[in-house]
N, C-alpha and C positions, 0 to 999 in steps of 0.2 A: 488676092485674098490670102491671109495668113491662116494656116491650119490651127484649129483649136478643137481638141477632143475632150469632153468632160471626163471620159473614162481614164485618160492618161494624164490629164492636166489638173484634175481635182482630186485631192485626198480627203475623204469624208472622215469626220471624227469617229463615227461608229465603226469604221473599217481600219482604224489604226492598229498596227501589229506591234506589240511590245516586246522588248528584250529585257529579261530579268538578270542577265549576266553581262551587261554592257561594260562595266567598269571594275576596277580592281577591288572595290569595297563591296562587291556583290554578296560575299559571305560574312562580312563584318556585322556583328549584332548592332542593330539600330539603323543599318543601311541596307539590310538584306531583303527588303520588300519593295524597293523602288523599281520602277519600270522606265525604260528609255525608249524613245521613238525617234527615228530618223525619217523625216518627211520629204525634204528636198535636199539632196546631197548626202554624202556618207557621214557627215558630222565628225565626231571625235570618238565614236565607240571603239572599244578595244577588243570586242568580241566578234568572232566569225559567225555567231548566231544572229547578229543584228540584221533585221530586214530594212532595206532602203526602198521607200515607196517610189520616189522619183529620183533617178540617178543624176540627171542633168542639173547643173547649178547655174544660177544667174549672177554669179559673183559673190554669193553668200550662201549659207546653209540655213535651213529651217528644221527645227526639231522640237521635242517636247519631253517633259519629265512628269510622270505620274507617281504619286506617293500616298499611302494611307497616313492617317494621323500619327504623329510622333516619329515618322521616318525621316532621316536626314541624308543629304548628299555631302560627302566628305570634302575637306579643304583641298582646293586645287587652284591652278592659275591657267590663264590663256594668254597667248601672244597677240591675238586679235580680239575684236569686240565680242562680248557675250551679253546679249540683251534678253531680258525676260519680261513678259507680261503675264499677269495672273488671269488665267481663264476660269479656274474654279478653286475656291478655298481661301485660306488665310495662311500666309507664309512668312517666316522669319529668315532674313538673309544676314549672314555674319561674315566677318573677314578679319584678316591678320594671320600671322604665323600659327597661332593657336586658336584663332577665331574669337579673340578677345578685344581686338582694336576698335570695332564698332559694329553696329547692327541696325536694321530697319525692318519694320513689319509692313508688308504690303497686302492690300485687299484686292478684290476682283477688279480687273481693268487697269490697275496701276502698272507702270512700266519702269524698269530699272536697267540703265546702261552701266554695267559694272566696269569700273576702271581696269584696264589691262595691267598685268604685272603685279596684282595683289592676290594672295590666297583668299578664296571665298568658298562658302558653303551655304546650304539652305535646308530648311526643314518645314514640313507641313505642321502648323500649329492649330489647324482647324479641327473640326469634329467629323469630317467626312473625307473620302478620297479626294485629293486635289490634283489639279493639272496646271502646269505652267508651260507656256509656249516660248520657244527660244529662237533667236536670230544669231548666227555665228558668222563673223567676218571672214571673207576670203573663200575661194572655191574649195580649198583644202582645210578650211576652218582653223587655220593657224598651225596645222601639222600635228595636232594632238594636245593632250592634257599634261600639265606639269603638276605632280602631286606633292603635297607636303610630306616630308620624310616619314612622319609617324603613320601616315595612311598606308604607305607601302609596307612598313614593318608590321602593322596590325593585320593587313591582308595576308601576309606570309604566314602568320600564326593561325589563319583560318583557311589555308590551303590554296590561296591564289598568288601566283607569281607573275609579275609583269616583266617581259623581256625587253632588252634594249631596242628591239625591233618594234616596240609599241603594241605587242600582242600579248594576250592573257593566256596563262597555262594553269589548269586546274588539277591539283594533285588528287582531289576527290574523284576525278574521272580518270585517274591513272596517267595524267599528262605530266610532262617535265620539259624543261627548256631544251630545245634542239641543240645538237652539237654545233658549237661555234657561236651560239647566241647567249651572251651573258645576261644576267638580270639587269633591269634598269637601275643605274647607279643612283644613290641618294644624293640630294643636293648637299654640298658641304656648308659648313658654317660661314665660310667666306662668300659663297654663292648666295646664301640666304640673306646676307646683308643688302642685296640688291632689291629685295622685296619690301616695299614700304608698308607702314602701319598707319594708314590714315584714320582719323577719328570719324565719327558719325557726322560731326559738323563739317568736316572736310569734304565728305562724299555727297551728302544729300542735295545741296543746292543745285548742282549741275548734272546730277545723275539719276534723280528720281522725279517722275511726273505722276500726279494723282489723277485718277479716272474722272472724278466729278469736276475737277478743274478743267480738264480737257473737254469734257462734255459742254461746259459753259462757254469755253473759248471757241469751240467749233460749231457754234449755233448758226453761222452764216457762211463761213469759208472753212475748208479743211485746215487743220493745224499741223505745221511741220513740228514733229516731236523731237526727232534726232536729225541733225544736219548742221551745216556751218552757221545757219541763222535760226536753228531750231530752239525749242524750249530747252532742250539738252544739247548744248553746242558740242558737236563732234563731227569728224569726217572719217567714219570707219569703213568707207567703201560702199555705203548704202545710205539712203534716207528713209525715215519712217514718218508717215503721216497718219493723222487720226481724223476720221470722217464720221459725221452723224447724219441724222435725217435732215437737219437744216442745212447741211453743207454738201449734200449729195444732189447735184442738179439734174442728174439723169441724162445728160447729153453724151452722145457717142464721142469718144476721144481715143487717141493713140499715145503710146509712149515709145520713145526711141530704143528703150531697153526693156528687157523682161521685167515684169513686176509680179508681186505676190499680194493676194488679198486674203485677209484673215479676220473674219467676223468675230466680234466680241459679244455683242448683244443683238438680238433680233434676227430676222430672216431677210436676206438680201437677194434681189433678182439681178442676175448677171445676164446681160443681153449682148449678142454679137451676131452679125451676118444673118439676121432673120431668125436666130435661135435664141433660146433662153433657158436658164436653169436657176435653181435657188440654192444659195450658200447659207449654211447654218452655223451657229457658234461652234468653234473648234474645227471647222472645215478649212482647208488650205487650197487656194487656186493659184496656179502658175500661169500668168497671162503672157503669151508670146509678144515680142517686140513687134510693133506695127499693126497689131490687131485693134480694129475699131470696136470698142466695147463701152458699155455703160453699166453702172451698178447703183441700184436704188432699193430702199426698203420695200419689201413685198407685203408687209402687214403693218398695222398700226402698233403703237407701243414703242418702248425704248429701243433704239437702234444705234449701234456703233461698230466701227470697223477699222482695223489697222491695215495700212498699205505700205509695202516695202519696195523700193526701187533702187537698183544699183547705180553707182556714180563712177566718175573717172578716178576718184581717190583710191589709192592703194590701201588694202587692208593692212593694219599695223597697230602700233601703240595708240592709246587714246590721244586725240588731238587736243592741244592746249592753246586756245586762242591768245593772241597777244593782248 
């Protein structure tokens, strides 16, 4: 029998612990109200105040960002996959050196596999507090965030300095860079030439999947959303599937790798070894490899769930099929 303990393997939405100083733009007006959550793995937080709910990683990281209306996350880039699905609210994603190359608006349940190597940001354009769930490629989530130069400069003007060690120092708290630790260098004009400026037409076809399209396609079988043969073709070191009431058969099954279950809509009964619990929207469950388990909707009504499983593929740049 493979051990599974709901207390240590399930992070409940209502028990998430936010960090309001996770990144360099935490004091910058317009970005100073955002909250960061690290659910599985340490993610890319730059703050010592960040709480990590489950330290163990299954080859990728799970996190979340919560923001009130009109709050934005500043332009940055990643070396490995950054995938978001919208749990609550309405969000605008934008990209490019100054955020002008392209944009897309996502609604609840939509998913976005953002291409690696481009500067991207996002903002809550809804009327209430919004939440987006994140999947980051690799156990170390690509080693951290790469910020657009103006973000670092703006942050310095509001008291936050990022060290070359990837850690934040807050002059408002009397902190300064330790001896021997220089500030994070700004990308040079030559380095910035390596960051592409794709248009919306370039990005949308193979990087965005819409919730109601997936609900229709997953009426009988789960849909592979991200994978070599997925709706969004990529090999980021994990696969993402979408399951609905019609495609959840309730049979006990096992995976050779750890998997993660993330309900989007409805309440889902998770059963294993004669035990059961209910997963709710926003909850995150880390399922051990080899655990015989089943997941089915526990109530009538709309039901949808994202499942993430690691693969043999190395985390790295976005895969471009031949």
